[in-house]
C-alpha positions as CSV (number, residue, x, y, z in Angstrom):
1,X,-18.1,6.0,-37.1
2,X,-16.3,4.4,-34.4
3,X,-15.6,6.0,-31.0
4,X,-12.1,5.9,-29.6
5,X,-13.4,5.9,-26.2
6,X,-12.5,2.3,-24.3
7,X,-15.9,0.1,-24.3
8,X,-16.9,-0.9,-21.0
9,X,-18.1,-4.1,-20.0
10,X,-21.7,-4.2,-18.6
11,X,-21.8,-4.6,-15.5
12,X,-18.4,-5.3,-14.6
13,X,-16.0,-2.6,-13.1
14,X,-13.1,-2.2,-15.6
15,X,-11.0,0.4,-14.4
16,X,-10.5,0.7,-10.7
17,X,-9.5,-2.6,-8.5
18,X,-8.6,-2.6,-5.0
19,X,-5.7,-0.4,-5.5
20,X,-6.9,2.0,-8.4
21,X,-5.6,1.3,-11.8
22,X,-3.4,-0.8,-13.0
23,X,-1.7,-2.2,-16.6
24,X,0.7,-2.0,-19.0
25,X,1.8,1.3,-20.2
26,X,0.9,2.8,-23.2
27,X,-2.2,0.1,-23.5
28,X,-5.7,0.4,-21.8
29,X,-6.4,1.0,-19.9
30,X,-3.1,2.6,-19.3
31,X,-3.2,4.8,-22.1
32,X,-2.7,9.3,-22.2
33,X,-6.5,9.0,-23.5
34,X,-8.0,7.3,-20.3
35,X,-5.6,9.2,-18.4
36,X,-7.2,12.3,-19.5
37,X,-10.5,11.1,-19.5
38,X,-9.7,10.1,-15.7
39,X,-8.2,13.9,-15.0
40,X,-11.6,15.2,-16.3
41,X,-13.7,13.1,-14.3
42,X,-11.8,13.6,-11.0
43,X,-12.0,17.4,-11.3
44,X,-15.7,17.4,-11.4
45,X,-16.3,14.4,-8.9
46,X,-14.2,17.3,-6.6
47,X,-16.3,19.8,-7.8
48,X,-19.8,18.2,-6.4
49,X,-22.2,19.7,-9.7
50,X,-19.1,21.1,-12.0
51,X,-19.1,24.9,-10.6
52,X,-17.1,26.3,-7.9
53,X,-18.8,26.6,-4.8
54,X,-18.6,29.6,-2.3
55,X,-16.1,29.7,0.5
56,X,-15.7,32.2,3.2
57,X,-12.6,33.8,3.3
58,X,-10.5,36.9,5.1
59,X,-13.0,39.6,6.7
60,X,-15.8,37.3,6.1
61,X,-15.7,38.0,2.2
62,X,-17.3,35.6,0.6
63,X,-15.3,33.7,-2.8
64,X,-15.4,31.0,-4.9
65,X,-13.2,28.4,-4.0
66,X,-11.3,27.4,-6.8
67,X,-10.7,23.6,-6.5
68,X,-6.7,22.1,-6.6
69,X,-5.7,18.5,-7.4
70,X,-2.3,17.5,-6.7
71,X,-0.3,14.7,-8.9
72,X,2.6,12.8,-8.0
73,X,4.7,9.8,-9.5
74,X,7.2,7.7,-8.9
75,X,10.4,7.3,-11.6
76,X,9.0,5.2,-13.9
77,X,10.1,6.8,-17.7
78,X,6.1,6.3,-19.1
79,X,4.8,8.5,-15.3
80,X,5.8,12.0,-18.0
81,X,3.2,11.0,-20.2
82,X,0.3,9.9,-17.7
83,X,1.3,12.7,-15.8
84,X,0.7,15.2,-18.5
85,X,-2.7,13.6,-19.7
86,X,-4.0,13.8,-16.2
87,X,-2.9,17.2,-16.0
88,X,-5.0,18.6,-18.7
89,X,-7.6,16.9,-18.0
90,X,-8.1,18.3,-14.7
91,X,-7.2,21.6,-16.1
92,X,-9.9,21.6,-18.8
93,X,-12.1,21.4,-15.9
94,X,-11.9,24.4,-14.3
95,X,-9.4,23.2,-11.2
96,X,-6.0,23.4,-10.5
97,X,-2.8,20.8,-10.2
98,X,-0.2,21.0,-8.3
99,X,2.9,19.0,-9.2
100,X,5.2,17.6,-7.0
101,X,7.4,15.3,-9.4
102,X,8.8,11.9,-7.8
103,X,7.4,11.4,-4.6
104,X,6.5,8.4,-2.5
105,X,2.6,8.0,-2.6
106,X,2.7,8.1,1.3
107,X,4.2,12.0,0.7
108,X,1.8,12.6,-1.8
109,X,-1.4,11.2,0.9
110,X,0.3,13.7,3.1
111,X,0.4,16.6,0.8
112,X,-2.9,16.2,-0.1
113,X,-4.1,16.9,3.3
114,X,-1.5,19.2,4.6
115,X,-1.6,21.4,1.5
116,X,-5.2,21.3,1.6
117,X,-6.0,19.9,-2.1
118,X,-9.2,18.8,-2.7
119,X,-7.5,15.3,-4.5
120,X,-4.8,13.6,-4.5
121,X,-3.3,11.3,-7.4
122,X,-0.3,9.0,-7.5
123,X,0.6,7.7,-10.5
124,X,2.5,4.4,-10.1
125,X,2.5,0.6,-10.4
126,X,3.9,-0.3,-6.8
127,X,6.4,-3.0,-6.8
128,X,5.8,-3.7,-10.5
129,X,8.5,-3.9,-12.9
130,X,8.8,-0.4,-15.1
131,X,6.7,-1.4,-18.2
132,X,3.6,-1.4,-15.8
133,X,1.7,1.8,-14.0
134,X,-0.7,2.8,-12.3
135,X,-2.8,5.4,-10.9
136,X,-4.4,6.2,-7.4
137,X,-6.6,8.8,-6.6
138,X,-7.0,10.1,-2.8
139,X,-9.4,11.9,-1.1
140,X,-9.1,15.3,0.9
141,X,-8.5,13.9,4.2
142,X,-5.3,11.9,2.2
143,X,-7.2,8.6,2.5
144,X,-8.0,6.2,-0.8
145,X,-11.0,7.6,-3.1
146,X,-14.2,5.9,-1.7
147,X,-16.1,3.7,-3.8
148,X,-18.8,5.8,-4.9
149,X,-16.2,8.6,-6.3
150,X,-14.7,5.4,-8.5
151,X,-17.9,4.2,-9.4
152,X,-19.3,7.7,-10.4
153,X,-15.5,8.6,-12.1
154,X,-16.0,5.2,-13.9
155,X,-19.3,5.9,-15.3
156,X,-17.9,9.5,-16.5
157,X,-14.8,8.0,-18.5
158,X,-17.5,5.6,-20.2
159,X,-20.1,8.1,-21.3
160,X,-18.5,11.3,-20.9
161,X,-21.2,12.9,-18.9
162,X,-18.3,15.9,-17.7
163,X,-18.1,17.2,-21.2
164,X,-21.6,19.7,-20.7
165,X,-19.7,20.9,-18.0
166,X,-16.6,22.4,-20.0
167,X,-15.6,25.8,-18.4
168,X,-14.6,29.1,-21.2
169,X,-11.6,30.1,-21.2
170,X,-11.0,32.2,-18.6
171,X,-12.0,29.2,-16.6
172,X,-9.5,26.9,-17.6
173,X,-7.3,25.7,-14.5
174,X,-3.5,26.1,-14.2
175,X,-0.7,23.6,-13.3
176,X,1.8,24.7,-10.7
177,X,5.0,23.2,-9.6
178,X,5.6,22.4,-6.0
179,X,8.8,23.0,-5.6
180,X,9.5,22.4,-2.0
181,X,7.9,19.1,-1.8
182,X,10.6,16.8,-0.9
183,X,11.3,19.5,1.8
184,X,7.9,19.3,3.1
185,X,7.9,15.4,2.9
186,X,11.1,15.0,4.8
187,X,10.3,17.8,7.9
188,X,6.7,15.3,7.9
189,X,8.6,12.2,8.0
190,X,11.6,13.5,10.8
191,X,8.9,15.4,12.8
192,X,7.0,11.2,13.5
193,X,10.5,10.6,15.0
194,X,11.0,11.1,18.9
195,X,12.8,14.2,19.0
196,X,14.9,13.5,21.9
197,X,16.0,10.4,20.5
198,X,19.0,10.5,17.2
199,X,19.9,7.7,15.4
200,X,23.6,8.8,15.5
201,X,26.1,5.9,16.0
202,X,23.7,3.7,13.7
203,X,25.0,2.5,10.1
204,X,21.6,1.8,7.6
205,X,21.7,0.5,4.6
206,X,18.4,1.7,2.7
207,X,17.5,0.3,-0.6
208,X,15.3,2.8,-2.7
209,X,14.5,0.4,-5.4
210,X,15.4,3.3,-8.0
211,X,12.1,4.3,-7.1
212,X,10.2,7.4,-5.7
213,X,12.0,7.2,-2.1
214,X,15.3,7.5,-4.2
215,X,15.7,11.1,-2.4
216,X,13.6,10.7,0.4
217,X,14.3,8.5,2.7
218,X,18.5,8.5,2.5
219,X,18.0,12.4,3.4
220,X,15.7,11.5,6.3
221,X,17.6,9.4,7.9
222,X,21.3,11.0,7.3
223,X,19.3,14.8,8.8
224,X,18.5,12.0,12.3
225,X,22.1,11.2,12.2
226,X,22.5,8.3,10.9
227,X,25.0,6.6,8.4
228,X,23.4,5.8,5.0
229,X,24.8,3.4,3.0
230,X,22.2,4.0,-0.1
231,X,21.2,1.1,-2.7
232,X,19.3,1.3,-6.4
233,X,19.0,5.2,-5.8
234,X,19.6,6.1,-9.6
235,X,16.5,6.0,-11.3
236,X,16.9,5.9,-15.1
237,X,12.9,5.5,-15.7
238,X,13.7,1.8,-16.6
239,X,15.5,0.3,-13.2
240,X,12.6,0.1,-10.9
241,X,12.2,-2.6,-9.0
242,X,14.8,-3.9,-11.1
243,X,16.8,-6.8,-9.0
244,X,16.4,-4.6,-5.5
245,X,14.1,-3.4,-3.3
246,X,11.3,-5.0,-1.1
247,X,10.8,-7.8,-3.9
248,X,14.3,-8.5,-4.2
249,X,16.4,-7.5,-0.9
250,X,19.4,-9.7,-2.1
251,X,21.5,-6.9,-2.9
252,X,20.5,-4.9,0.3
253,X,21.6,-8.0,2.8
254,X,24.9,-8.0,0.2
255,X,25.5,-3.8,1.4
256,X,24.8,-5.1,5.0
257,X,27.2,-7.7,5.7
258,X,29.7,-6.0,3.5
259,X,29.6,-2.8,5.2
260,X,28.5,-4.1,8.9
261,X,25.5,-2.2,9.2
262,X,23.1,-2.5,11.9
263,X,20.3,-3.0,9.6
264,X,18.7,-2.9,6.2
265,X,15.6,-1.3,4.9
266,X,14.4,-2.4,1.6
267,X,11.2,-0.2,0.0
268,X,9.4,-0.7,-3.1
269,X,8.8,1.3,-6.2
270,X,6.2,4.2,-4.4
271,X,7.9,3.5,-0.7
272,X,4.5,2.9,0.7
273,X,5.7,-0.6,2.0
274,X,9.5,-1.2,3.8
275,X,11.2,-5.1,4.6
276,X,13.8,-5.1,7.2
277,X,16.9,-7.2,7.0
278,X,18.9,-7.5,10.2
279,X,21.8,-7.7,11.4
280,X,22.7,-11.0,10.9
281,X,21.4,-10.6,7.5
282,X,18.1,-12.8,8.4
283,X,14.7,-11.1,6.6
284,X,12.3,-9.3,8.9
285,X,8.9,-9.0,7.1
286,X,5.6,-6.9,7.9
287,X,4.3,-9.7,10.6
288,X,7.1,-9.7,12.9
289,X,7.7,-5.5,12.6
290,X,3.9,-5.0,13.4
291,X,4.4,-7.3,16.2
292,X,7.3,-5.6,18.0
293,X,5.6,-2.5,17.3
294,X,2.3,-3.3,18.8
295,X,3.8,-4.5,21.8
296,X,5.8,-1.0,22.4
297,X,2.4,1.0,21.7
298,X,0.6,-1.1,24.2
299,X,3.5,-0.7,26.8
300,X,3.3,3.0,26.2
301,X,-0.1,3.4,26.0
302,X,-0.4,4.6,22.5
303,X,-2.9,1.4,21.4
304,X,-6.0,2.5,22.6
305,X,-8.3,-0.5,21.2
306,X,-5.5,-3.1,22.3
307,X,-5.7,-4.8,19.2
308,X,-4.1,-4.8,15.7
309,X,-5.5,-5.6,12.3
310,X,-3.9,-7.8,9.9
311,X,-4.9,-9.9,7.2
312,X,-6.1,-13.3,6.5
313,X,-2.3,-14.0,5.0
314,X,-0.2,-12.8,8.4
315,X,1.0,-15.7,9.9
316,X,-1.0,-17.2,13.4
317,X,2.8,-17.1,15.2
318,X,1.5,-13.2,15.2
319,X,-1.6,-14.2,16.9
320,X,0.2,-16.0,19.1
321,X,2.8,-14.0,20.2
322,X,0.4,-10.7,20.4
323,X,-2.0,-13.2,22.4
324,X,0.7,-13.5,25.1
325,X,0.3,-9.4,25.4
326,X,-3.1,-9.0,25.7
327,X,-3.3,-7.9,22.3
328,X,-5.9,-8.7,19.9
329,X,-5.3,-9.4,16.2
330,X,-8.5,-8.7,14.1
331,X,-8.1,-10.2,10.0
332,X,-9.2,-7.9,6.9
333,X,-9.0,-9.3,3.3
334,X,-5.7,-8.9,1.6
335,X,-4.9,-5.4,0.2
336,X,-3.7,-2.3,2.5
337,X,-7.5,-1.1,1.4
338,X,-9.3,-3.0,3.7
339,X,-6.9,-3.0,6.2
340,X,-7.6,0.6,6.3
341,X,-11.6,0.5,6.6
342,X,-10.9,-2.1,9.3
343,X,-8.8,0.2,11.2
344,X,-10.8,3.5,10.5
345,X,-14.5,1.5,11.1
346,X,-13.3,0.1,14.9
347,X,-11.1,3.1,16.0
348,X,-7.6,1.1,15.6
349,X,-4.6,3.1,14.9
350,X,-2.0,0.1,13.8
351,X,-2.1,-2.5,11.4
352,X,-0.2,-3.9,8.0
353,X,0.5,-6.8,6.1
354,X,3.1,-9.5,6.0
355,X,4.5,-7.5,2.5
356,X,5.4,-4.8,4.5
357,X,2.8,-2.1,4.1
358,X,2.3,-0.7,7.9
359,X,-0.4,1.4,9.0
360,X,0.1,3.9,11.5
361,X,-2.8,6.2,11.7
362,X,-2.2,8.6,14.4
363,X,1.0,9.5,11.8
364,X,-0.5,8.9,8.3
365,X,-3.8,7.7,5.9
366,X,-1.6,5.0,4.1
367,X,0.9,3.1,4.2
368,X,4.5,4.6,4.4
369,X,7.8,2.7,4.4
370,X,10.0,5.4,5.6
371,X,7.7,6.2,8.6
372,X,7.9,2.3,9.5
373,X,11.6,2.7,9.3
374,X,11.6,5.4,11.5
375,X,9.3,3.7,14.0
376,X,11.3,0.8,14.1
377,X,14.7,2.6,14.6
378,X,12.8,4.6,17.4
379,X,12.4,1.3,19.2
380,X,15.4,0.5,19.0
381,X,17.1,3.2,20.0
382,X,14.5,3.6,23.2
383,X,15.1,0.1,24.3
384,X,18.7,-0.2,23.1
385,X,18.0,-3.4,21.5
386,X,19.1,-4.7,17.7
387,X,16.6,-5.8,15.4
388,X,17.7,-9.2,15.4
389,X,16.9,-8.8,19.4
390,X,13.7,-7.5,18.9
391,X,12.3,-9.6,16.4
392,X,12.4,-12.7,18.5
393,X,9.7,-11.4,20.2
394,X,7.4,-13.4,16.9
395,X,8.2,-17.1,16.2
396,X,6.6,-18.1,12.9
397,X,4.6,-21.2,12.2
398,X,5.3,-23.7,9.8
399,X,3.0,-23.0,6.3
400,X,1.8,-24.7,4.2
401,X,-0.2,-24.3,0.8
402,X,-1.6,-26.8,-1.7
403,X,-3.6,-25.3,-5.3
404,X,-6.1,-27.3,-6.4
405,X,-7.2,-26.8,-9.9
406,X,-10.9,-26.6,-10.2
407,X,-13.6,-26.8,-12.8
408,X,-16.0,-24.6,-11.2
409,X,-15.8,-22.5,-7.9
410,X,-18.9,-23.9,-5.7
411,X,-19.6,-22.5,-2.5
412,X,-17.3,-24.7,-0.2
413,X,-19.9,-24.3,2.8
414,X,-21.8,-26.8,0.8
415,X,-19.7,-29.2,0.0
416,X,-20.0,-31.5,3.2
417,X,-17.2,-33.4,2.7
418,X,-14.3,-30.8,2.6
419,X,-16.6,-28.7,5.6
420,X,-15.6,-32.1,7.5
421,X,-11.7,-31.9,7.2
422,X,-11.7,-28.6,7.9
423,X,-13.2,-29.1,10.6
424,X,-11.4,-32.2,11.8
425,X,-8.5,-30.3,10.8
426,X,-8.9,-27.5,12.9
427,X,-9.8,-29.8,15.7
428,X,-6.5,-31.4,15.6
429,X,-4.5,-27.8,15.7
430,X,-6.6,-27.0,18.6
431,X,-5.9,-23.6,18.6
432,X,-2.0,-23.9,17.7
433,X,-2.8,-23.6,14.0
434,X,-4.9,-22.2,11.2
435,X,-6.9,-23.4,7.9
436,X,-7.6,-21.0,5.4
437,X,-9.6,-22.3,2.3
438,X,-10.1,-19.8,-0.7
439,X,-10.7,-19.2,-4.0
440,X,-8.6,-17.8,-6.0
441,X,-9.2,-14.7,-7.4
442,X,-8.0,-14.7,-10.5
443,X,-7.5,-17.9,-11.5
444,X,-9.2,-21.5,-11.7
445,X,-7.8,-22.3,-7.9
446,X,-8.5,-23.3,-4.3
447,X,-5.9,-22.6,-1.9
448,X,-5.8,-24.8,1.0
449,X,-3.6,-22.8,3.7
450,X,-2.5,-24.3,6.9
451,X,-0.1,-23.3,9.6
452,X,0.9,-25.2,12.2
453,X,3.6,-26.1,14.8
454,X,4.7,-29.1,12.9
455,X,5.6,-29.3,9.0
456,X,4.4,-33.1,8.2
457,X,1.1,-32.4,10.6
458,X,0.0,-29.7,9.0
459,X,1.1,-31.2,5.1
460,X,-0.9,-34.2,5.9
461,X,-4.0,-32.2,6.4
462,X,-3.7,-29.8,3.9
463,X,-3.3,-32.8,1.7
464,X,-6.8,-34.4,3.2
465,X,-8.4,-31.4,2.2
466,X,-6.8,-30.5,-1.0
467,X,-8.1,-34.4,-2.3
468,X,-11.7,-33.6,-0.8
469,X,-11.4,-30.5,-3.0
470,X,-10.5,-32.4,-6.0
471,X,-13.2,-35.5,-5.4
472,X,-16.0,-32.6,-5.8
473,X,-14.7,-30.0,-7.8
474,X,-11.2,-31.1,-9.4
475,X,-10.6,-31.3,-13.2
476,X,-10.8,-34.6,-15.1
477,X,-7.6,-36.7,-15.0
């Protein structure tokens, strides 16, 4: 007899990547069957030994704490399928489900925390097209699921350890629809905007990518007084991220120029990132937003460590701009998960990525496109400056990337000729540029990235390093 359980590869994690689970909808691992098992696994993990734990209720009376797990989703057609499967698995393990429907990922993180749920689940593949979907998990504090939990859930999906803990009929969980989830999220976002400010007089284009923020983002801006020009706010299950949103800002730019708006905000499918367009139609990425917010937060005494966390892909123009204001830049691996880990470890409250994932840990536990927009708008309003003026705080250095196909991924530190070229390049740049050489995580490639003030110089230096790699590891001609 053949089992229908997905087959694990020994010693390799098949499900969880750096940001949950993602894949083509209705193909492993993004199937109803695996989602049901994941629902059982998360319910079992949050219940400790699988049984309800005692808590002290009113008047000191002991009671059994019933576990609650919150589920949200974006606007993909397949979201209904995964929502139902996850809820079924969770209820089968004796935990209750709180269904909030289409809601931004940061909204799910916030509600998980504010409603005292034991865990949260977001069904989304972020900026991918509708054919894909994914599942992200949050612990009760609103942060991404710890690695240990993911490892335990991974094992349970493969071996079915939770099966022995299924409750009897009287212990099966229930599912509840949370009718005011949107209202709660809108109220939270408005609370992050300074009460003495208003958006009256501003015209704002907001591109919601036909995704999870299609209702929340325009409503928050309207309630704070802005005139809103909505773009991509008619999701049909298949048009999420389709030629719109943070990956395709052309529609928002056209709307901005047509309506003479003050700026445009472009969200992605689950609204955890935001890219901006200034009043002249110029793109403003996450690095520029990080720079302007960092300087303002330091000026107002809200940057306690005097530093921010960026990633290895952030432009060195960020370092140079913040250095002038006495602000340090720490670099984490690519991915908002790693940015958050570095922030929490060292007590930083501001971090982000060029892609528009900005993290304001004083307000929320994950990247939040709507929250980022409000912080930028508060800065514009408080300083009485346009976005185009604010963005001048940072000048991007020219950047060159050369990809070298390799036959193997040997440690670069052991390649003397390559290291010599890297050292020589760093010496020539003399602190006004940056060299980053690394292997691709998904392809047989070495990537040579150099930033500096002269594009001709960095292109020559990058080619020199690439040739050294080619002579040591390159594929035969």
